[in-house]
N, C-alpha and C positions, 0 to 999 in steps of 0.2 A: 384457844379463843383469840380472835383478832381484835386487838385494841387500837384505837386511834392514837397516833403519835403526837398530835397537837395538844395544846393545853386545854383543859376542861374547866368550865365554871359551873357552879350549881345553877339550878333552874331559876331561882329568884334573881340571881345576878344577871342571867341572860335576859330575862324579861325586863328587868329594870334598865339594863343597857347603859349604865353610866361608865364611860371609858375610864379605866384605871382604878375602878372601885369594885368591891364585892359587897353583897348584902349580908350583914351579920344577923339582923333581926328584922322582922316585919310583923306588925300586929295591927289589928283593926282598932281605930280610935272612935271617939264619939262623932256623931253627925256624918258618918261615912268617910271620914278622913283617916287614911292609913298612915301609921308611923313606920318609917323605914330607917333603920340604922345601917350605915355603910362604913367601910374602912378601906383605906388605900392599900393597893396591892404592893406598892413599893415598901420594902422593909428597911431600906436605907435612905439617908438623906445627906445632901452635901451642905456643909457649913457655908453660909453666905459670906463669911469673912475670909476663911482660909481655903475653902473648897474641899476639905478632907471629908470623905464619906464616913458615916458612922451608923451603926445599927443599935447603938445604946439609947434606950428610951428613958428619958428623965421623968416624964409625966404624960398622962393621958387626960384629955379634956373632951367634952362633947360640945360641938358647935352646930347651931341651926343653920342650914343652907337652903336657900330658895332654889327650887328646881322646877322643870316643866311638869305639868300634870301627866302622870303615867297611868292610864286606865281610870282616871278620876283624880280627885284632890289627894295630894301626897305631902306629908310632912317629913322632910329629910333631916336626919341628924348624922353628923360625921364624927366618928371616934378619931379624934385628931391627936397625933403624937407630937410631943415636944422632945426633940433629940438633944443629947448632951454631946458637945464637941469633945473628941478624944485627943485633939492636938494640944499638947501642953503649952506651946508658944502662942496659941490663939487667945486673944482677949475675950472673945465671945464664949460664954460658958454653955448656953442653951439656945436653941432656935426651934421655931415651929415649922412643921412640914407644909409644903404646898405642892400643888399639882397643876397640870395644864387646865383641868376643868375648874379648879378652885385656886387661883393664884393668891399671892400674898395679900392679906387684908380684904379679900373678896368675900362677899356675902351671898353671891349668886353664882351658879354654875355657868360655864361658858356656853353650854348648849341652850340654857335659858335665854342668854343675851342674844344668841343667834335666832332663836325662835321669836323673840320679841321684835327684833329688827326686821325679820321677814314679814311679820304680821303688820307692822306699821308701814314700812317702805314698799314692800312688794304687794301686799294685799290692800294697802290704803286704808286700814282701819284707824279709828280715833285712838289717841294715846290713852285716854282715860278708860276706854272700853277694853283695850289690850291689857292695861294694868289690872283691871278688875278680873279679867278672865284668867290671868296667870297668877293672881294673888300677890302682887307687888304694888308698891306705891307708884303714882304716876311720874314722880321725879326720877325714879329708878329707870323707867322706860325712856324718859326724855334724856337722861344722861347717856344712855346707850346710843340714842339717835345723834346727840351732839358729838359724841366721840367718833362715830362713824362718819358724820359729815365733815368733821375737822380732818379726818384721815384722807378724805378724797377731795378736799377743797384745794386743788392745785391746778388751775386752768392752764398753766404753762406746760403741763405734761400732755396736753391735747392740742396738737396743731390745728389751726382753723383757717380755712380759705374764705368762707363766706360767713359773716357775722350779722346777726339780727338783734335789733334793740327796740324795745317797746315798753310802755309803762302799763301798770295796773293799779287799781285802788287797793291799798293794804287793809284799811279799816273803814268804818262808816264815817261819813262827814260829821265833824264835831264843831261845836261853837264854844268859845271861851271869851271871858271878859278881859279886855286889854287893861292892865293896871294903870297905864299912862293916860289913855283917853277915856277910860271907864265906858267903853263901848263894846258891844258884842262883835266878835270877828269869826269868820268861817275858816275852818281848817280842814283840808282834805289830805289825809295821809296817803301819799303815793309811793310806789316803789318801781324801779326800773329793772327789767330782766334782760340779760345778755344770753343769746342762744346760738349754738352752732347750727347753722342752717343746713348743713350737709347731713347731720345726724339727728337734729332736734333736741340735743342734750342741753340743759340749762347750765351755763358756765358760771354765772354769778348773779347776785341780786343786790342792788344798792338802794339806799333810801332816797326818796324824792324822785322828781322827773326833770330836774334841771341839768345843765351842762356840767356842773361841778362834780356831781357824783359819778357820772359816766366817765368824765375825763380822769378823775382820780383812779377809777378802776382800771382804765386802759393804761395809765402811766405805771401802775403797779405790776403790769405784765413784763415779761422779759423782752429784750430787743429781738431775739430770734422769733418769739411768738408774734410780736407786732409786725415784723417784716413779712410774715406768712399770710397776713390778712390782705386779701385782694379787693373784696367788695363788702360794703356794709349796707344792709337794708334797713330803712327807717320809715316811719310815717312822716308826713310833712311837718316836722318839728324843727324850728330854728335852733333850739337849745341842743338837740342831739347833733345837728349838723355842725354846730360850733365846736362841740366836744370832739367830734371825729376829725374835723379840720386841724385842730390843735394837736391831738395825740396821734392821729394816723394821716399825716399829710399825703402819703403816697397812695392811700386806699381810695377807690372810687365809691361814691355814695349813690345808692339806688333808692328811689322813692317808691313805696309800695303802691301799686295801681289800685288796690282795693280801697285805700283811703281816698284816692283821687276821685274814684267813682262815688264814694260816699259823700264827698264834698259836692259833687254834681247833684246827687239825690237831695241833699239838704238844700241846695239852691232851688231845685224844682219845688220842693215842699214849701219853701219860703214864698216863692212866687204864687203858688196856689193859694196859700193862706192870705196873702195880701190882696189878690184879686177878689177873693170871697168877701173880705172886709170892705173893700172899696165899692163893690157892686151891690152887696146885700146888707152891709152894715152889721154883720154878725159873723160868728164862726161858722164853719161848714157843719152841715147836718146830714143825716142819713138820706134825706130827700134830695140832696144835691149830688148829681152824678159824679162831679169831680172829687167830692169827699168819699162817696161810697166806693169809688174805684181808685182811691189814692194809692193803694199798693200796686195796682195794675200799672199806674204811671211810672213806678219805680222799677218795674221789671224790664229786663233787656228785650228789645224788640225781636231779636233773633230767637229768643226762648219762648215766645208766645205762640199759641196755636192759632189757627185761622179764626176760630171763634173769639179768642182773646183779642186779636187784632181788630176784628170788627167791633167789638165792645169798646176798645180804646178809641177808634175813630168816632163812634157814636157819642162817647163821653165828651170829646173835644168839640164836636159840633153843637151839642146841647148846652154845655155849661162853660164855654170859653168864648164869649162874644168879643173880647179884646184880642184874642189869639196870643195872649202873653204866655198862658200855660203851655200851649202847643209849641211856642218858640223856645221856651225853657226846656221842654221835653226833647226837642230836636237838638239843642246844644248838648244836652246830657248824652244823647245817643251818638253825637259826633265825637264827643270825648272818648266814649267807649271804642269807637272805630279807630281813633288815633292810637289808643293804648294797645290795640290788637295788631298794629302794623308790624311787618316782618323786617323792615329796613328803615334806616334813617331818612332816605330819600322819600319814601312813602309817608313817613311820619311828618316831615316838613310840609309836604303837600296837604296832608290832612289838617295840620295846624293852621295853615293859611285859610283853609276852608272854615275851620272853627272860628278864626278871627273874624271872617266875613259874616258868619252867622251872629256872632256877638255884636258886631257893629250894627247889623240890621235890627236885631232885637232891641238894642239900646236900653237895657234895664240895669239898675244898680246891682242887682243880684248877679246877673251874668257878667258884668264888667268885673265884679269882685272875683269871680271864678277865673276869668281870663288873666287877671293880674297874678293870681296864684300859680297858674300854669306857666306863665312867663318867669316867675321867680324861681320855679323848680324845674325849668326846662332842661338844664344840664343833668340833673338827677333822673329826669324822665328818660333822657337819651341813654343813660347808663342802664336803666331798666330794660329798654327796648333792645339793647345790644346783648346784655348778659342774661336777662330773664330772671334775675335774682329777686325774690319777693320775701315778704315777712310772714309767709303762711305758717311755717313751723314755729315762729315766735308766737303767733296768735293761737296756735294749737297748745303751746306750752302755757299760755295765759289761761286757756280754758281748763287745763288740768289743775292749775293753781287755784282757780275759783272752786273747783270740786274739792280740793284740799280744805279750803276755808269752810265750805259747807259741812264737810265731814267733821272738822274740829270745832264747829260752831263759832268760828272766828278765833283770832289770836290777839293776845295783848303783848306778848314778848316777841319782838322782831327777830331776835336771834333764833329762837325756836322755830319761827315761821320760815326763815331762810333755810334752816337745816332740813325741814320737812320737804321743801321744794327741791333742794339739791338731791336728796336721797330718792325721792319719788321719780325724778327725772332719770337718774342713773338706773333705777330699777326697771323703768319702762324700756329704756334702751337695751338693757341686758336681756329682757324678755323677748 
């Protein structure tokens, strides 16, 4: 008879599939929970003090070990050996065995920690839901997440050419009473995200949205890492620009065009609301064409169909007697044209045309937008030359918002940051 030469395990051990262990006993327990008793395959252990191998068993104990569900709920018990050191010169008399699956002082198997980490970081499930499904406490799952995040939290190991910086709200707006003035104050808990724009990986998260946190994070990086950063993309934030100027004086700063167009849209909305209040003495209503088509005003002219353009012209003719809304709309479109230029020469020409439109319109809202364009013109030129935007940073913030929804919010900022870093790394690996 031909017999296989490889080692054979019993059927129960093969099905249970816990590396380095064999199933000694398996019985059905109450409520459908099976009790599985396992034993290590290693018959010898090395003394932690002297390193001498020994097979002499001093004592056997039974330890409960948390493991992944195998075909349903399972209660795993390990027949654990306590070896006696046979080296006479060693001061340690006995020691407990440990394996790769269950290291020293561990209460969970290594494969359970891997499964928990995959469920939270890769599948994006909530910590409490994962803990309930695997039959462990939520802090056990969170400890695995924190350990994994700490192991990968080394931005210096990832060279970055293009860096993106943007803020997001960490928690809800809160109000507290100032003990000095006995007045209620508003508190907005913000956090700032640093993202590698080439890969979309979140590199770090710091508290607040001021220059101090960003500057401290940048200064904590190595000199080699800082020297590799060529362009930093931000929204029009003076605090971010100051931090970059101080910590990365050699890097070029690119202002994101999305936020500039957003400022133009806000300018147009402000003008529309002011015109409605001045002419009608009230807010806009559904019967007002400018209010009913307010979203149409914010659309790019090149994205409108022929029907949409006709409706836009009709709206401006019917509900813009002062032609201020139309002037604001034209300035918004001119800014979009400027930001789409392919060369600095064309951009300067379009900027002069934009300045002429602003001068003719002569409105406080458009002058304010013009001052912003002038204040950030150097950064706009960098954007036109390099094309570096904050799109991947905004995408990362969208994923972060989804994490907050899944977890129903966070109170511990460190746990929050660990989830962000792990989820970002998992999405990149996928």
